[in-house]
C-alpha positions in Angstrom: -45.6 -30.3 6.4 -43.2 -29.4 3.7 -39.8 -29.8 4.2 -37.1 -27.0 3.4 -35.8 -26.8 -0.1 -33.2 -28.4 -1.1 -31.5 -25.3 -2.7 -32.1 -23.4 0.1 -30.9 -26.2 2.2 -27.6 -26.7 0.7 -26.7 -23.3 0.9 -27.1 -22.1 4.1 -25.4 -25.7 4.8 -22.4 -24.8 3.1 -22.3 -21.3 4.6 -22.3 -23.1 7.9 -19.6 -25.9 7.2 -17.2 -23.0 5.2 -17.2 -20.3 8.6 -16.6 -23.8 11.1 -13.8 -24.6 9.1 -13.0 -21.8 9.2 -12.3 -21.6 13.0 -10.2 -24.6 12.9 -7.8 -23.5 10.1 -7.2 -20.4 12.4 -6.3 -22.9 15.1 -4.2 -25.7 13.4 -1.0 -23.8 13.8 -1.1 -24.0 17.5 0.1 -26.4 19.7 -2.5 -27.5 22.0 -0.4 -26.0 25.3 -1.4 -22.7 23.2 -4.5 -23.0 23.6 -5.4 -22.9 26.9 -3.7 -19.8 27.4 -5.0 -16.4 28.7 -2.5 -13.5 29.4 -5.0 -11.0 29.9 -8.8 -10.7 30.9 -9.5 -9.4 27.5 -8.0 -12.4 25.5 -9.6 -15.5 26.1 -7.9 -18.8 25.6 -8.6 -20.5 21.5 -10.3 -23.4 23.6 -12.9 -21.4 24.8 -13.2 -19.9 21.7 -14.3 -23.2 19.3 -16.0 -24.0 22.7 -18.0 -21.4 23.0 -19.4 -20.7 19.4 -20.5 -24.5 19.6 -22.1 -23.7 22.8 -23.6 -20.5 20.9 -25.5 -23.3 17.9 -26.7 -25.5 20.8 -28.5 -23.3 23.1 -29.7 -21.3 20.2 -30.5 -23.4 17.7 -30.2 -27.3 18.2 -31.6 -27.5 21.5 -35.1 -24.9 20.8 -35.2 -26.5 17.1 -34.3 -29.9 16.7 -36.7 -32.3 17.9 -34.9 -35.2 20.3 -31.9 -33.2 20.5 -29.7 -33.9 23.5 -26.0 -31.4 24.3 -23.4 -32.9 24.8 -22.2 -32.8 28.4 -24.8 -30.8 30.8 -21.5 -28.7 32.4 -20.2 -27.5 28.9 -22.9 -25.1 29.1 -21.8 -23.4 32.7 -18.2 -23.6 31.4 -18.7 -22.2 27.7 -21.6 -19.7 28.3 -19.7 -15.9 28.0 -22.2 -13.4 29.2 -26.2 -14.2 29.0 -27.6 -14.4 31.7 -30.3 -15.0 30.6 -29.2 -18.8 30.2 -27.2 -19.4 33.3 -24.6 -18.7 35.8 -20.8 -19.4 33.5 -17.0 -19.1 34.6 -15.9 -15.5 34.9 -14.3 -14.4 31.9 -11.1 -13.4 33.7 -11.3 -17.7 34.7 -11.5 -18.9 31.6 -7.4 -20.3 31.4 -8.1 -22.5 34.5 -10.2 -24.9 32.4 -7.2 -27.6 31.9 -10.3 -29.7 31.6 -12.0 -31.0 29.3 -9.3 -31.9 27.2 -8.7 -30.6 24.0 -9.7 -33.5 22.3 -13.2 -33.2 23.0 -13.7 -29.8 22.3 -13.4 -31.0 19.0 -15.1 -33.6 19.7 -17.8 -31.0 21.0 -17.6 -29.0 17.4 -18.2 -32.7 15.3 -21.3 -33.6 17.4 -22.7 -30.1 17.1 -21.8 -30.2 13.2 -23.4 -33.6 12.7 -27.1 -32.1 14.7 -26.4 -29.4 12.5 -26.1 -30.9 9.1 -29.7 -32.6 10.1 -31.4 -30.0 11.5 -30.6 -28.4 7.8 -31.7 -30.9 6.0 -35.1 -31.8 8.2 -36.5 -28.8 8.9 -39.9 -27.5 7.4 -40.0 -23.4 5.6 -42.9 -22.5 8.5 -39.8 -23.4 11.0 -37.2 -22.1 9.2 -38.5 -19.2 8.4 -38.3 -18.3 11.8 -35.1 -19.8 12.9 -33.2 -18.0 10.1 -32.1 -14.6 11.7 -30.6 -17.2 14.5 -28.5 -18.9 12.4 -27.3 -16.1 9.9 -26.5 -14.1 13.8 -24.6 -17.3 15.0 -22.3 -17.7 11.7 -21.8 -14.2 12.5 -20.9 -14.6 16.4 -18.9 -17.1 15.2 -16.8 -15.0 12.1 -16.4 -12.4 15.0 -15.2 -14.7 17.2 -12.5 -15.9 14.2 -11.3 -11.8 15.0 -10.9 -12.6 18.3 -9.0 -15.4 18.2 -6.7 -14.2 15.5 -5.9 -11.5 17.9 -5.7 -13.3 21.3 -3.4 -16.0 19.8 -1.1 -12.8 18.8 -1.4 -11.7 22.1 -0.3 -15.4 24.0 2.2 -15.6 21.3 3.5 -12.0 21.7 3.9 -13.2 25.6 6.2 -16.2 25.1 9.5 -15.3 25.2 10.7 -17.7 22.4 8.2 -14.8 20.4 7.4 -18.1 17.8 6.1 -18.0 14.5 2.4 -18.4 14.1 2.7 -18.6 10.8 5.2 -17.9 7.8 4.3 -14.7 5.3 2.6 -16.4 2.0 4.9 -13.9 -0.3 7.5 -11.2 0.3 6.5 -7.6 1.6 6.1 -5.2 -0.5 7.3 -1.9 -0.8 4.8 0.1 -1.6 6.4 3.4 -0.4 5.4 6.8 1.3 2.2 7.8 0.4 1.6 11.7 0.7 -0.9 13.0 3.2 -3.6 15.1 1.7 -6.7 15.9 2.9 -9.8 15.3 1.2 -13.0 17.8 1.6 -16.5 16.2 3.0 -18.5 19.0 2.2 -21.5 19.7 4.7 -25.0 18.8 5.4 -27.6 16.3 6.3 -26.3 12.6 6.2 -28.6 9.1 6.5 -27.1 7.2 9.0 -27.7 3.8 9.5 -28.0 0.2 7.6 -30.9 0.5 4.6 -29.2 -2.9 2.9 -31.9 -6.4 2.9 -28.9 -8.8 4.3 -27.7 -9.3 7.3 -26.8 -6.9 9.5 -26.6 -6.4 13.2 -28.8 -4.2 16.1 -26.3 -1.7 17.0 -26.8 -0.7 12.7 -30.2 -0.3 12.9 -32.7 2.8 13.5 -31.5 4.6 10.4 -31.3 8.5 10.8 -30.9 11.9 9.8 -27.3 13.8 11.0 -26.1 17.2 10.3 -22.6 17.2 9.6 -20.5 20.5 8.7 -18.0 20.9 6.2 -14.8 19.0 7.2 -11.7 17.3 5.7 -10.3 13.7 6.3 -7.2 12.2 5.9 -6.6 10.5 2.6 -5.1 7.5 4.3 -4.6 6.6 7.2 -1.5 7.3 10.0 1.8 4.6 9.6 4.0 3.9 11.9 7.1 6.3 10.5 4.3 9.4 11.2 3.9 7.7 14.6 7.4 7.7 15.5 8.0 11.4 14.9 5.3 12.2 17.5 7.2 9.3 19.8 10.7 11.1 19.3 8.9 14.1 19.8 8.3 13.2 23.6 4.5 12.2 22.7 4.1 10.1 25.6 5.1 12.5 28.5 4.3 15.9 27.0 1.0 15.6 29.2 -0.5 18.6 27.0 -1.5 16.4 24.3 -3.4 13.6 26.8 -6.7 13.4 27.8 -5.9 13.0 32.1 -7.0 9.3 32.1 -5.0 8.6 28.8 -2.3 10.3 31.1 -2.6 8.5 34.0 -2.6 5.2 32.2 0.7 6.0 30.4 2.7 6.6 33.8 0.8 3.5 35.5 1.9 1.4 32.4 5.4 3.3 31.5 3.7 3.0 28.0 5.9 4.4 25.2 5.1 3.1 21.6 2.4 0.9 20.0 1.6 -2.5 21.1 4.3 -5.2 20.5 6.9 -3.0 19.9 9.7 -3.6 21.0 13.6 -1.3 20.5 16.6 -4.5 19.6 20.0 -2.6 19.2 18.5 1.3 18.9 15.8 0.4 16.2 12.5 -0.8 16.5 10.8 -3.7 15.6 7.0 -4.9 16.2 6.0 -8.7 16.9 3.8 -10.1 14.5 1.8 -13.1 13.0 5.3 -14.2 11.5 7.2 -13.7 13.9 9.3 -10.2 15.0 10.1 -8.0 12.3 11.7 -4.0 11.9 8.6 -1.8 11.9 7.9 -0.6 8.4 7.5 3.3 8.6 5.6 2.6 5.7 2.9 0.9 7.4 -0.1 2.2 8.9 0.4 2.8 12.9 -2.0 0.2 14.8 -2.2 -1.9 18.2 -2.8 1.4 20.1 -5.7 3.1 22.3 -8.1 5.5 22.3 -5.9 7.6 24.5 -3.4 7.6 22.1 -5.3 7.7 19.0 -6.2 11.0 20.2 -2.8 12.5 22.0 -1.1 11.6 18.2 -4.2 13.7 16.7 -3.6 16.4 19.4 0.1 16.7 18.5 0.2 16.8 15.2 -3.0 19.7 15.1 -5.7 17.4 13.4 -8.4 15.6 15.4 -10.4 12.3 15.1 -13.5 12.2 13.2 -17.0 11.4 14.6 -18.4 7.9 13.5 -20.8 9.8 11.6 -17.8 11.7 10.0 -17.0 9.0 8.8 -19.9 6.9 7.7 -20.1 10.4 5.8 -16.9 10.5 3.7 -17.6 6.7 3.3 -20.5 8.0 0.9 -18.8 10.9 -0.3 -16.0 8.8 -1.4 -16.9 4.8 -2.1 -14.0 2.5 -1.8 -12.1 2.3 -5.0 -10.9 -0.7 -6.4 -7.9 -2.5 -4.8 -9.0 -0.7 -1.4 -9.4 -4.2 0.4 -6.7 -5.2 2.2 -5.7 -8.8 0.5 -7.3 -11.9 2.4 -5.2 -14.1 3.8 -3.1 -11.5 5.4 -2.5 -11.0 9.1 -1.3 -7.8 9.6 -2.2 -3.9 8.0 -0.1 -2.9 4.6 1.1 0.3 3.3 -1.3 2.3 1.3 -1.0 2.1 -2.4 0.0 5.1 -4.1 -1.5 4.1 -7.5 -4.6 4.5 -6.1 -6.5 8.2 -5.7 -9.0 9.1 -3.1 -9.9 8.1 0.2 -7.1 4.6 0.6 -7.3 1.9 3.6 -11.4 2.9 4.4 -11.7 -1.1 5.4 -10.0 -4.0 6.2 -6.7 -2.8 7.2 -7.0 -1.3 11.1 -10.4 -0.8 13.0 -10.2 3.2 13.1 -10.8 5.0 16.2 -13.3 7.7 16.7 -14.4 10.3 19.0 -17.7 9.1 19.5 -19.2 7.1 22.1 -21.2 3.6 22.1 -24.7 4.3 21.8 -28.2 3.3 20.4 -29.8 4.9 17.5 -32.9 6.5 18.0 -35.5 3.6 17.6 -32.9 1.3 19.5 -34.5 -2.4 21.2 -33.3 -4.8 22.6 -34.3 -8.3 21.3 -36.2 -10.4 23.2 -34.3 -13.2 25.5 -31.1 -13.3 25.5 -31.0 -12.5 22.4 -31.0 -9.2 23.0 -28.0 -9.2 25.5 -25.9 -9.1 22.2 -25.3 -6.1 22.3 -27.1 -3.4 23.6 -26.1 -3.9 27.2 -22.9 -2.9 26.4 -23.8 0.2 25.3 -21.8 2.4 27.6 -18.4 4.0 28.4 -17.2 2.6 25.4 -15.7 4.6 21.7 -16.8 3.4 18.4 -14.1 2.2 15.4 -14.6 1.6 12.1 -14.0 0.1 9.1 -12.6 -3.1 10.0 -9.5 -4.5 10.6 -7.4 -7.8 8.3 -8.4 -10.4 10.4 -12.1 -9.3 10.1 -14.3 -11.1 8.3 -15.2 -10.0 4.6 -18.4 -10.0 5.3 -18.5 -7.6 8.2 -17.1 -4.4 6.0 -19.6 -2.4 5.4 -19.4 1.5 6.1 -22.6 0.8 8.5 -20.5 -1.3 10.9 -20.2 -0.4 14.2 -16.9 -1.9 16.6 -16.6 -0.9 20.3 -14.1 -0.9 23.0 -13.0 0.9 26.4 -10.6 3.6 25.0 -8.0 1.3 26.5 -7.7 -1.7 24.6 -4.4 -1.7 22.2 -5.0 -5.4 21.3 -6.9 -5.2 18.1 -6.2 -4.1 15.1 -7.3 -0.6 16.2 -5.1 2.8 13.8 -5.8 6.5 13.3 -7.1 8.4 10.7 -7.5 12.2 11.0 -9.4 15.5 10.2 -8.7 18.6 9.6 -9.4 20.4 13.3 
């Protein structure tokens, strides 16, 4: 039986170690008490994220592929399974904060145990088994990177609920005052566009099923909507004027008494917002974020514009490929203002997720994978809206024009923002 060639083995192992190390780097600034908090059902405790991503590798890689592997703890599958019905019962999502035990030190021990056995597997696996395992390994790494994004956004929400408004990390460099970028609308010609992933590297199953769509001529805004522009909507009574809102959205505004994006607070008659670097004055030139689909749509209606469909968004990305420097600088955990020295379509990737006016539905020919892995995306294809582009918390390897994020339209704790199209 041939063993895996050293370059392939070491390449996968280096990637695995990098991804796993970044998860722990995200959690390093936290106190142990921070890691068990769950203020709302959408937010999971950081300790749970660290354990769940280890459970994924233990359940779908080590147990079936490493001979003689013994699970770290018999109860961990029940504690740290997320939504995989095929794997068995689990702690319900809104009860994850009750898991004060196992203690944090045991979660780190669990991660070390899984990592040690993953190293053993990758050093000893043969070529035939590796070929079968490779898609699951790739999914496991991408899965952990998705949880890294959730960790960042969940940590931000957790710390924001603390009256002390603690700083997660100081800014590495001072903010750059770039100034306002004039809003322009760029033409995208109508016609048939090919939608879906056509490359040879990893993609999620919801990107597959390449198909053509017919798009009418439209115009897309060259940059994201800014805080200053959204503040004009607020000052014009945008949150109290039902004419701008979908009925469900206006009911949410009245029920929760919404007056501003999430994390905005008014102090001494001036708007501030909580960031990963603490409380800061709202910068009018930075993209507005942490808003729901309902808020994005209401703003678009107020402005006399509309949101793009996900197919228009992908078509625009083909007509206007991102210019050099269109990606947010790595390690910045808040959106940044558009660059006045860059022409064309800006902030398309890696700044804030852009709400589209497209429901999250399967592409033609979509098929769920067999077994528990088939629960990854397919069963969520209802009552959610698609977002495109990635955010400042998204891993760079997830930044591609076909990536389809999805959330219910009321969700605000992700870095969600607005790009407009002309009516």
